[in-house]
N, CA, C and O atoms as a GROMACS GRO file, in nm:
protein
  516
    1UNK      N    1   0.084  -0.119   0.000
    1UNK     CA    2   0.000   0.000   0.000
    1UNK      C    3   0.088   0.124   0.000
    1UNK      O    4   0.178   0.138   0.083
    2UNK      N    5   0.061   0.214  -0.092
    2UNK     CA    6   0.135   0.339  -0.102
    2UNK      C    7   0.059   0.447  -0.026
    2UNK      O    8  -0.061   0.465  -0.047
    3UNK      N    9   0.129   0.518   0.060
    3UNK     CA   10   0.068   0.625   0.138
    3UNK      C   11   0.120   0.758   0.083
    3UNK      O   12   0.241   0.775   0.067
    4UNK      N   13   0.030   0.851   0.055
    4UNK     CA   14   0.072   0.983   0.009
    4UNK      C   15   0.149   1.052   0.121
    4UNK      O   16   0.105   1.059   0.236
    5UNK      N   17   0.266   1.103   0.084
    5UNK     CA   18   0.348   1.175   0.181
    5UNK      C   19   0.446   1.264   0.104
    5UNK      O   20   0.452   1.259  -0.018
    6UNK      N   21   0.522   1.345   0.179
    6UNK     CA   22   0.621   1.434   0.120
    6UNK      C   23   0.760   1.397   0.171
    6UNK      O   24   0.777   1.344   0.280
    7UNK      N   25   0.861   1.427   0.086
    7UNK     CA   26   0.999   1.417   0.130
    7UNK      C   27   1.085   1.511   0.046
    7UNK      O   28   1.044   1.555  -0.061
    8UNK      N   29   1.205   1.540   0.098
    8UNK     CA   30   1.298   1.623   0.023
    8UNK      C   31   1.440   1.601   0.076
    8UNK      O   32   1.460   1.570   0.193
    9UNK      N   33   1.538   1.619  -0.014
    9UNK     CA   34   1.676   1.625   0.031
    9UNK      C   35   1.687   1.750   0.116
    9UNK      O   36   1.647   1.858   0.073
   10UNK      N   37   1.740   1.737   0.235
   10UNK     CA   38   1.734   1.848   0.328
   10UNK      C   39   1.869   1.893   0.380
   10UNK      O   40   1.892   2.013   0.397
   11UNK      N   41   1.960   1.798   0.406
   11UNK     CA   42   2.080   1.832   0.480
   11UNK      C   43   2.200   1.756   0.426
   11UNK      O   44   2.192   1.638   0.392
   12UNK      N   45   2.312   1.826   0.419
   12UNK     CA   46   2.442   1.763   0.393
   12UNK      C   47   2.507   1.746   0.529
   12UNK      O   48   2.519   1.842   0.606
   13UNK      N   49   2.551   1.624   0.558
   13UNK     CA   50   2.611   1.594   0.688
   13UNK      C   51   2.757   1.552   0.665
   13UNK      O   52   2.785   1.458   0.592
   14UNK      N   53   2.848   1.625   0.729
   14UNK     CA   54   2.990   1.593   0.725
   14UNK      C   55   3.020   1.515   0.852
   14UNK      O   56   3.012   1.569   0.963
   15UNK      N   57   3.053   1.387   0.836
   15UNK     CA   58   3.081   1.298   0.949
   15UNK      C   59   3.232   1.296   0.971
   15UNK      O   60   3.308   1.265   0.879
   16UNK      N   61   3.275   1.329   1.093
   16UNK     CA   62   3.418   1.330   1.122
   16UNK      C   63   3.446   1.264   1.257
   16UNK      O   64   3.369   1.280   1.352
   17UNK      N   65   3.558   1.191   1.266
   17UNK     CA   66   3.596   1.133   1.395
   17UNK      C   67   3.620   1.244   1.499
   17UNK      O   68   3.650   1.358   1.464
   18UNK      N   69   3.605   1.208   1.623
   18UNK     CA   70   3.617   1.306   1.732
   18UNK      C   71   3.748   1.384   1.725
   18UNK      O   72   3.748   1.505   1.749
   19UNK      N   73   3.859   1.320   1.691
   19UNK     CA   74   3.989   1.386   1.689
   19UNK      C   75   3.995   1.499   1.586
   19UNK      O   76   4.070   1.595   1.604
   20UNK      N   77   3.918   1.490   1.478
   20UNK     CA   78   3.918   1.593   1.374
   20UNK      C   79   3.797   1.686   1.380
   20UNK      O   80   3.786   1.779   1.299
   21UNK      N   81   3.708   1.662   1.474
   21UNK     CA   82   3.581   1.736   1.478
   21UNK      C   83   3.600   1.886   1.487
   21UNK      O   84   3.544   1.960   1.405
   22UNK      N   85   3.677   1.933   1.583
   22UNK     CA   86   3.689   2.078   1.602
   22UNK      C   87   3.750   2.146   1.480
   22UNK      O   88   3.708   2.255   1.440
   23UNK      N   89   3.851   2.082   1.420
   23UNK     CA   90   3.913   2.139   1.301
   23UNK      C   91   3.813   2.143   1.185
   23UNK      O   92   3.806   2.243   1.113
   24UNK      N   93   3.737   2.035   1.166
   24UNK     CA   94   3.638   2.031   1.058
   24UNK      C   95   3.528   2.136   1.082
   24UNK      O   96   3.487   2.204   0.989
   25UNK      N   97   3.482   2.147   1.205
   25UNK     CA   98   3.380   2.246   1.238
   25UNK      C   99   3.430   2.387   1.207
   25UNK      O  100   3.359   2.465   1.143
   26UNK      N  101   3.550   2.419   1.249
   26UNK     CA  102   3.607   2.551   1.220
   26UNK      C  103   3.620   2.576   1.071
   26UNK      O  104   3.590   2.685   1.022
   27UNK      N  105   3.665   2.474   0.998
   27UNK     CA  106   3.679   2.488   0.854
   27UNK      C  107   3.545   2.519   0.788
   27UNK      O  108   3.534   2.614   0.712
   28UNK      N  109   3.442   2.439   0.818
   28UNK     CA  110   3.313   2.457   0.752
   28UNK      C  111   3.243   2.586   0.793
   28UNK      O  112   3.169   2.644   0.714
   29UNK      N  113   3.266   2.631   0.915
   29UNK     CA  114   3.212   2.762   0.954
   29UNK      C  115   3.278   2.873   0.872
   29UNK      O  116   3.211   2.963   0.823
   30UNK      N  117   3.410   2.864   0.857
   30UNK     CA  118   3.481   2.965   0.778
   30UNK      C  119   3.446   2.954   0.630
   30UNK      O  120   3.429   3.056   0.563
   31UNK      N  121   3.435   2.832   0.578
   31UNK     CA  122   3.405   2.812   0.436
   31UNK      C  123   3.267   2.865   0.398
   31UNK      O  124   3.249   2.918   0.288
   32UNK      N  125   3.170   2.850   0.488
   32UNK     CA  126   3.033   2.894   0.459
   32UNK      C  127   3.002   3.034   0.514
   32UNK      O  128   2.902   3.095   0.476
   33UNK      N  129   3.088   3.085   0.603
   33UNK     CA  130   3.060   3.214   0.665
   33UNK      C  131   2.948   3.208   0.766
   33UNK      O  132   2.890   3.311   0.802
   34UNK      N  133   2.916   3.088   0.813
   34UNK     CA  134   2.803   3.069   0.906
   34UNK      C  135   2.849   3.007   1.036
   34UNK      O  136   2.936   2.920   1.038
   35UNK      N  137   2.790   3.052   1.144
   35UNK     CA  138   2.809   2.985   1.272
   35UNK      C  139   2.724   2.859   1.270
   35UNK      O  140   2.607   2.862   1.232
   36UNK      N  141   2.785   2.748   1.311
   36UNK     CA  142   2.714   2.620   1.316
   36UNK      C  143   2.706   2.578   1.463
   36UNK      O  144   2.792   2.506   1.512
   37UNK      N  145   2.601   2.624   1.532
   37UNK     CA  146   2.592   2.598   1.676
   37UNK      C  147   2.566   2.450   1.709
   37UNK      O  148   2.515   2.374   1.627
   38UNK      N  149   2.604   2.414   1.829
   38UNK     CA  150   2.580   2.278   1.879
   38UNK      C  151   2.431   2.256   1.896
   38UNK      O  152   2.360   2.344   1.944
   39UNK      N  153   2.384   2.139   1.857
   39UNK     CA  154   2.244   2.102   1.873
   39UNK      C  155   2.222   2.066   2.020
   39UNK      O  156   2.290   1.979   2.074
   40UNK      N  157   2.127   2.132   2.086
   40UNK     CA  158   2.103   2.108   2.228
   40UNK      C  159   2.053   1.966   2.255
   40UNK      O  160   2.088   1.907   2.357
   41UNK      N  161   1.973   1.913   2.166
   41UNK     CA  162   1.915   1.780   2.188
   41UNK      C  163   2.013   1.668   2.152
   41UNK      O  164   2.017   1.564   2.219
   42UNK      N  165   2.091   1.690   2.046
   42UNK     CA  166   2.187   1.590   1.998
   42UNK      C  167   2.325   1.656   1.991
   42UNK      O  168   2.363   1.707   1.885
   43UNK      N  169   2.399   1.657   2.101
   43UNK     CA  170   2.524   1.734   2.108
   43UNK      C  171   2.635   1.688   2.014
   43UNK      O  172   2.734   1.759   1.998
   44UNK      N  173   2.620   1.572   1.951
   44UNK     CA  174   2.722   1.528   1.854
   44UNK      C  175   2.710   1.604   1.722
   44UNK      O  176   2.793   1.586   1.633
   45UNK      N  177   2.607   1.689   1.708
   45UNK     CA  178   2.585   1.766   1.585
   45UNK      C  179   2.603   1.915   1.610
   45UNK      O  180   2.561   1.969   1.712
   46UNK      N  181   2.667   1.981   1.513
   46UNK     CA  182   2.670   2.127   1.503
   46UNK      C  183   2.613   2.158   1.366
   46UNK      O  184   2.651   2.094   1.268
   47UNK      N  185   2.523   2.256   1.355
   47UNK     CA  186   2.470   2.284   1.223
   47UNK      C  187   2.371   2.397   1.217
   47UNK      O  188   2.331   2.454   1.319
   48UNK      N  189   2.332   2.428   1.094
   48UNK     CA  190   2.235   2.535   1.069
   48UNK      C  191   2.182   2.521   0.928
   48UNK      O  192   2.243   2.454   0.844
   49UNK      N  193   2.069   2.584   0.902
   49UNK     CA  194   2.020   2.599   0.766
   49UNK      C  195   2.100   2.711   0.703
   49UNK      O  196   2.114   2.818   0.762
   50UNK      N  197   2.154   2.688   0.584
   50UNK     CA  198   2.236   2.790   0.518
   50UNK      C  199   2.147   2.889   0.445
   50UNK      O  200   2.064   2.849   0.363
   51UNK      N  201   2.162   3.017   0.474
   51UNK     CA  202   2.076   3.117   0.411
   51UNK      C  203   2.090   3.116   0.259
   51UNK      O  204   2.200   3.109   0.205
   52UNK      N  205   1.975   3.123   0.193
   52UNK     CA  206   1.973   3.128   0.048
   52UNK      C  207   2.003   2.996  -0.022
   52UNK      O  208   2.005   2.991  -0.145
   53UNK      N  209   2.026   2.890   0.054
   53UNK     CA  210   2.064   2.763  -0.006
   53UNK      C  211   1.949   2.662  -0.006
   53UNK      O  212   1.947   2.572  -0.090
   54UNK      N  213   1.855   2.675   0.086
   54UNK     CA  214   1.743   2.582   0.094
   54UNK      C  215   1.779   2.449   0.156
   54UNK      O  216   1.699   2.355   0.151
   55UNK      N  217   1.897   2.437   0.215
   55UNK     CA  218   1.933   2.313   0.282
   55UNK      C  219   2.023   2.343   0.401
   55UNK      O  220   2.077   2.454   0.414
   56UNK      N  221   2.039   2.244   0.486
   56UNK     CA  222   2.120   2.260   0.605
   56UNK      C  223   2.256   2.192   0.590
   56UNK      O  224   2.277   2.109   0.502
   57UNK      N  225   2.346   2.231   0.679
   57UNK     CA  226   2.478   2.169   0.688
   57UNK      C  227   2.499   2.128   0.833
   57UNK      O  228   2.484   2.209   0.924
   58UNK      N  229   2.532   2.002   0.854
   58UNK     CA  230   2.562   1.950   0.987
   58UNK      C  231   2.703   1.895   0.987
   58UNK      O  232   2.748   1.834   0.890
   59UNK      N  233   2.772   1.916   1.098
   59UNK     CA  234   2.900   1.851   1.123
   59UNK      C  235   2.873   1.753   1.237
   59UNK      O  236   2.837   1.794   1.347
   60UNK      N  237   2.891   1.624   1.210
   60UNK     CA  238   2.862   1.520   1.308
   60UNK      C  239   2.992   1.461   1.363
   60UNK      O  240   3.080   1.419   1.287
   61UNK      N  241   3.002   1.460   1.495
   61UNK     CA  242   3.116   1.396   1.561
   61UNK      C  243   3.087   1.247   1.572
   61UNK      O  244   2.991   1.206   1.637
   62UNK      N  245   3.171   1.166   1.507
   62UNK     CA  246   3.153   1.021   1.507
   62UNK      C  247   3.219   0.957   1.628
   62UNK      O  248   3.326   1.000   1.671
   63UNK      N  249   3.155   0.856   1.683
   63UNK     CA  250   3.219   0.775   1.787
   63UNK      C  251   3.314   0.676   1.725
   63UNK      O  252   3.415   0.638   1.785
   64UNK      N  253   3.282   0.633   1.602
   64UNK     CA  254   3.370   0.540   1.530
   64UNK      C  255   3.350   0.561   1.381
   64UNK      O  256   3.250   0.618   1.339
   65UNK      N  257   3.445   0.515   1.302
   65UNK     CA  258   3.435   0.526   1.158
   65UNK      C  259   3.521   0.638   1.103
   65UNK      O  260   3.576   0.720   1.177
   66UNK      N  261   3.530   0.639   0.971
   66UNK     CA  262   3.613   0.737   0.901
   66UNK      C  263   3.530   0.854   0.852
   66UNK      O  264   3.407   0.847   0.844
   67UNK      N  265   3.599   0.962   0.819
   67UNK     CA  266   3.533   1.081   0.765
   67UNK      C  267   3.461   1.047   0.636
   67UNK      O  268   3.508   0.967   0.555
   68UNK      N  269   3.346   1.109   0.618
   68UNK     CA  270   3.265   1.091   0.497
   68UNK      C  271   3.158   1.200   0.496
   68UNK      O  272   3.147   1.279   0.590
   69UNK      N  273   3.083   1.205   0.390
   69UNK     CA  274   2.969   1.295   0.377
   69UNK      C  275   2.847   1.210   0.346
   69UNK      O  276   2.856   1.116   0.266
   70UNK      N  277   2.735   1.241   0.408
   70UNK     CA  278   2.611   1.174   0.372
   70UNK      C  279   2.498   1.275   0.363
   70UNK      O  280   2.509   1.388   0.412
   71UNK      N  281   2.389   1.234   0.300
   71UNK     CA  282   2.271   1.319   0.283
   71UNK      C  283   2.161   1.276   0.378
   71UNK      O  284   2.149   1.158   0.412
   72UNK      N  285   2.081   1.372   0.419
   72UNK     CA  286   1.960   1.344   0.496
   72UNK      C  287   1.839   1.377   0.410
   72UNK      O  288   1.833   1.483   0.347
   73UNK      N  289   1.744   1.286   0.408
   73UNK     CA  290   1.614   1.308   0.345
   73UNK      C  291   1.516   1.331   0.459
   73UNK      O  292   1.507   1.250   0.551
   74UNK      N  293   1.442   1.441   0.454
   74UNK     CA  294   1.340   1.468   0.555
   74UNK      C  295   1.204   1.432   0.497
   74UNK      O  296   1.180   1.448   0.378
   75UNK      N  297   1.116   1.381   0.583
   75UNK     CA  298   0.986   1.335   0.538
   75UNK      C  299   0.880   1.358   0.645
   75UNK      O  300   0.911   1.365   0.764
   76UNK      N  301   0.755   1.370   0.602
   76UNK     CA  302   0.645   1.383   0.698
   76UNK      C  303   0.583   1.247   0.732
   76UNK      O  304   0.490   1.241   0.813
   77UNK      N  305   0.633   1.138   0.672
   77UNK     CA  306   0.586   1.004   0.706
   77UNK      C  307   0.705   0.909   0.697
   77UNK      O  308   0.737   0.856   0.590
   78UNK      N  309   0.770   0.888   0.809
   78UNK     CA  310   0.895   0.812   0.813
   78UNK      C  311   0.881   0.673   0.755
   78UNK      O  312   0.959   0.634   0.668
   79UNK      N  313   0.783   0.597   0.800
   79UNK     CA  314   0.770   0.459   0.753
   79UNK      C  315   0.734   0.452   0.605
   79UNK      O  316   0.785   0.365   0.534
   80UNK      N  317   0.649   0.542   0.557
   80UNK     CA  318   0.614   0.541   0.414
   80UNK      C  319   0.736   0.575   0.329
   80UNK      O  320   0.756   0.514   0.224
   81UNK      N  321   0.816   0.670   0.372
   81UNK     CA  322   0.934   0.708   0.294
   81UNK      C  323   1.040   0.598   0.296
   81UNK      O  324   1.100   0.568   0.193
   82UNK      N  325   1.063   0.538   0.412
   82UNK     CA  326   1.160   0.429   0.421
   82UNK      C  327   1.116   0.312   0.332
   82UNK      O  328   1.197   0.254   0.261
   83UNK      N  329   0.988   0.279   0.336
   83UNK     CA  330   0.936   0.171   0.252
   83UNK      C  331   0.951   0.206   0.103
   83UNK      O  332   0.986   0.119   0.023
   84UNK      N  333   0.924   0.331   0.066
   84UNK     CA  334   0.940   0.373  -0.074
   84UNK      C  335   1.085   0.356  -0.119
   84UNK      O  336   1.111   0.306  -0.228
   85UNK      N  337   1.177   0.398  -0.035
   85UNK     CA  338   1.320   0.388  -0.069
   85UNK      C  339   1.366   0.243  -0.075
   85UNK      O  340   1.452   0.208  -0.157
   86UNK      N  341   1.311   0.159   0.012
   86UNK     CA  342   1.343   0.016   0.004
   86UNK      C  343   1.297  -0.044  -0.129
   86UNK      O  344   1.367  -0.126  -0.188
   87UNK      N  345   1.180  -0.002  -0.176
   87UNK     CA  346   1.132  -0.052  -0.306
   87UNK      C  347   1.225  -0.010  -0.419
   87UNK      O  348   1.231  -0.075  -0.523
   88UNK      N  349   1.299   0.100  -0.399
   88UNK     CA  350   1.394   0.149  -0.499
   88UNK      C  351   1.531   0.083  -0.485
   88UNK      O  352   1.620   0.108  -0.568
   89UNK      N  353   1.551   0.000  -0.382
   89UNK     CA  354   1.676  -0.071  -0.366
   89UNK      C  355   1.759  -0.034  -0.246
   89UNK      O  356   1.866  -0.092  -0.225
   90UNK      N  357   1.713   0.060  -0.165
   90UNK     CA  358   1.785   0.095  -0.042
   90UNK      C  359   1.758  -0.011   0.064
   90UNK      O  360   1.663  -0.089   0.054
   91UNK      N  361   1.843  -0.012   0.167
   91UNK     CA  362   1.817  -0.105   0.278
   91UNK      C  363   1.837  -0.033   0.411
   91UNK      O  364   1.921   0.056   0.424
   92UNK      N  365   1.758  -0.075   0.508
   92UNK     CA  366   1.769  -0.020   0.644
   92UNK      C  367   1.896  -0.075   0.709
   92UNK      O  368   1.929  -0.193   0.693
   93UNK      N  369   1.964   0.010   0.783
   93UNK     CA  370   2.080  -0.032   0.862
   93UNK      C  371   2.041  -0.038   1.009
   93UNK      O  372   2.050  -0.143   1.072
   94UNK      N  373   1.996   0.075   1.063
   94UNK     CA  374   1.948   0.077   1.201
   94UNK      C  375   1.877   0.209   1.229
   94UNK      O  376   1.900   0.310   1.162
   95UNK      N  377   1.790   0.205   1.328
   95UNK     CA  378   1.722   0.326   1.370
   95UNK      C  379   1.803   0.390   1.482
   95UNK      O  380   1.845   0.321   1.575
   96UNK      N  381   1.824   0.521   1.473
   96UNK     CA  382   1.898   0.598   1.571
   96UNK      C  383   1.812   0.718   1.608
   96UNK      O  384   1.756   0.784   1.521
   97UNK      N  385   1.800   0.745   1.737
   97UNK     CA  386   1.715   0.855   1.783
   97UNK      C  387   1.576   0.838   1.719
   97UNK      O  388   1.506   0.741   1.747
   98UNK      N  389   1.537   0.933   1.633
   98UNK     CA  390   1.405   0.929   1.568
   98UNK      C  391   1.413   0.892   1.421
   98UNK      O  392   1.310   0.890   1.354
   99UNK      N  393   1.531   0.863   1.368
   99UNK     CA  394   1.547   0.845   1.224
   99UNK      C  395   1.611   0.712   1.189
   99UNK      O  396   1.662   0.640   1.275
  100UNK      N  397   1.608   0.681   1.058
  100UNK     CA  398   1.668   0.558   1.005
  100UNK      C  399   1.798   0.589   0.933
  100UNK      O  400   1.803   0.680   0.849
  101UNK      N  401   1.902   0.514   0.964
  101UNK     CA  402   2.022   0.511   0.882
  101UNK      C  403   1.997   0.404   0.777
  101UNK      O  404   1.955   0.293   0.809
  102UNK      N  405   2.024   0.440   0.651
  102UNK     CA  406   2.001   0.347   0.541
  102UNK      C  407   2.124   0.345   0.451
  102UNK      O  408   2.215   0.427   0.467
  103UNK      N  409   2.126   0.253   0.357
  103UNK     CA  410   2.229   0.248   0.253
  103UNK      C  411   2.159   0.242   0.119
  103UNK      O  412   2.061   0.170   0.100
  104UNK      N  413   2.212   0.320   0.025
  104UNK     CA  414   2.156   0.318  -0.110
  104UNK      C  415   2.205   0.192  -0.183
  104UNK      O  416   2.284   0.117  -0.126
  105UNK      N  417   2.159   0.166  -0.306
  105UNK     CA  418   2.201   0.043  -0.375
  105UNK      C  419   2.352   0.030  -0.393
  105UNK      O  420   2.402  -0.082  -0.409
  106UNK      N  421   2.427   0.140  -0.392
  106UNK     CA  422   2.573   0.136  -0.405
  106UNK      C  423   2.641   0.117  -0.269
  106UNK      O  424   2.764   0.106  -0.263
  107UNK      N  425   2.562   0.112  -0.161
  107UNK     CA  426   2.618   0.094  -0.028
  107UNK      C  427   2.650   0.222   0.046
  107UNK      O  428   2.704   0.217   0.157
  108UNK      N  429   2.617   0.337  -0.012
  108UNK     CA  430   2.646   0.465   0.053
  108UNK      C  431   2.542   0.496   0.160
  108UNK      O  432   2.422   0.474   0.139
  109UNK      N  433   2.586   0.547   0.274
  109UNK     CA  434   2.492   0.576   0.382
  109UNK      C  435   2.413   0.705   0.357
  109UNK      O  436   2.463   0.799   0.295
  110UNK      N  437   2.292   0.708   0.407
  110UNK     CA  438   2.210   0.828   0.412
  110UNK      C  439   2.110   0.808   0.525
  110UNK      O  440   2.092   0.696   0.574
  111UNK      N  441   2.045   0.915   0.567
  111UNK     CA  442   1.947   0.906   0.676
  111UNK      C  443   1.811   0.955   0.627
  111UNK      O  444   1.802   1.042   0.541
  112UNK      N  445   1.706   0.897   0.685
  112UNK     CA  446   1.570   0.943   0.661
  112UNK      C  447   1.519   0.994   0.796
  112UNK      O  448   1.509   0.919   0.893
  113UNK      N  449   1.487   1.123   0.799
  113UNK     CA  450   1.458   1.194   0.923
  113UNK      C  451   1.314   1.244   0.922
  113UNK      O  452   1.271   1.305   0.824
  114UNK      N  453   1.239   1.220   1.030
  114UNK     CA  454   1.102   1.272   1.034
  114UNK      C  455   1.100   1.423   1.051
  114UNK      O  456   1.177   1.480   1.128
  115UNK      N  457   1.011   1.485   0.980
  115UNK     CA  458   0.988   1.629   0.986
  115UNK      C  459   0.854   1.649   1.055
  115UNK      O  460   0.766   1.563   1.047
  116UNK      N  461   0.836   1.760   1.123
  116UNK     CA  462   0.710   1.780   1.193
  116UNK      C  463   0.595   1.793   1.093
  116UNK      O  464   0.611   1.846   0.983
  117UNK      N  465   0.479   1.742   1.132
  117UNK     CA  466   0.361   1.740   1.046
  117UNK      C  467   0.330   1.881   0.995
  117UNK      O  468   0.333   1.978   1.071
  118UNK      N  469   0.300   1.890   0.867
  118UNK     CA  470   0.261   2.017   0.806
  118UNK      C  471   0.376   2.102   0.757
  118UNK      O  472   0.353   2.203   0.690
  119UNK      N  473   0.501   2.064   0.787
  119UNK     CA  474   0.614   2.147   0.746
  119UNK      C  475   0.656   2.123   0.600
  119UNK      O  476   0.722   2.208   0.540
  120UNK      N  477   0.618   2.010   0.544
  120UNK     CA  478   0.648   1.980   0.404
  120UNK      C  479   0.520   1.990   0.323
  120UNK      O  480   0.414   1.945   0.366
  121UNK      N  481   0.532   2.049   0.203
  121UNK     CA  482   0.416   2.070   0.118
  121UNK      C  483   0.460   2.079  -0.027
  121UNK      O  484   0.578   2.059  -0.057
  122UNK      N  485   0.368   2.111  -0.117
  122UNK     CA  486   0.399   2.118  -0.260
  122UNK      C  487   0.502   2.225  -0.293
  122UNK      O  488   0.567   2.217  -0.397
  123UNK      N  489   0.520   2.325  -0.207
  123UNK     CA  490   0.614   2.433  -0.233
  123UNK      C  491   0.757   2.399  -0.195
  123UNK      O  492   0.849   2.460  -0.249
  124UNK      N  493   0.779   2.302  -0.104
  124UNK     CA  494   0.914   2.279  -0.056
  124UNK      C  495   0.957   2.132  -0.057
  124UNK      O  496   1.064   2.098  -0.008
  125UNK      N  497   0.873   2.045  -0.114
  125UNK     CA  498   0.906   1.902  -0.111
  125UNK      C  499   0.836   1.831  -0.227
  125UNK      O  500   0.753   1.888  -0.298
  126UNK      N  501   0.875   1.706  -0.244
  126UNK     CA  502   0.813   1.620  -0.346
  126UNK      C  503   0.699   1.540  -0.283
  126UNK      O  504   0.716   1.478  -0.178
  127UNK      N  505   0.585   1.541  -0.345
  127UNK     CA  506   0.473   1.460  -0.298
  127UNK      C  507   0.481   1.324  -0.365
  127UNK      O  508   0.501   1.313  -0.486
  128UNK      N  509   0.464   1.219  -0.284
  128UNK     CA  510   0.464   1.082  -0.334
  128UNK      C  511   0.328   1.023  -0.309
  128UNK      O  512   0.284   1.013  -0.195
  129UNK      N  513   0.258   0.984  -0.416
  129UNK     CA  514   0.124   0.925  -0.403
  129UNK      C  515   0.132   0.774  -0.406
  129UNK      O  516   0.029   0.707  -0.397
   0.00000   0.00000   0.00000
């Protein structure tokens, strides 16, 4: 069963090991000209929506793993979007906090993150029927 919902590419996430975190955070703040404050709820993230860009930038401090970049897809229906992406060849890795870590058909990581109800619409996201 297909459920109508919205989703959009929302955030570029730069994942860095703890030892390189502060240097990476400083670099990306200088490169974008934006302050990327620490997230109060999830302190491993520093980030902001970039003005005029329509997307956010997060710097994530990793507990393990190597530096990489991944994308976040935001959606107003987490299970419907995850199921849609699975039909396209993605696979679930694990649920963290409120979102799913997934891998695309090439094995690259990305996250599917729930957005608050009503925040996505025809003007800022793709509708999936």
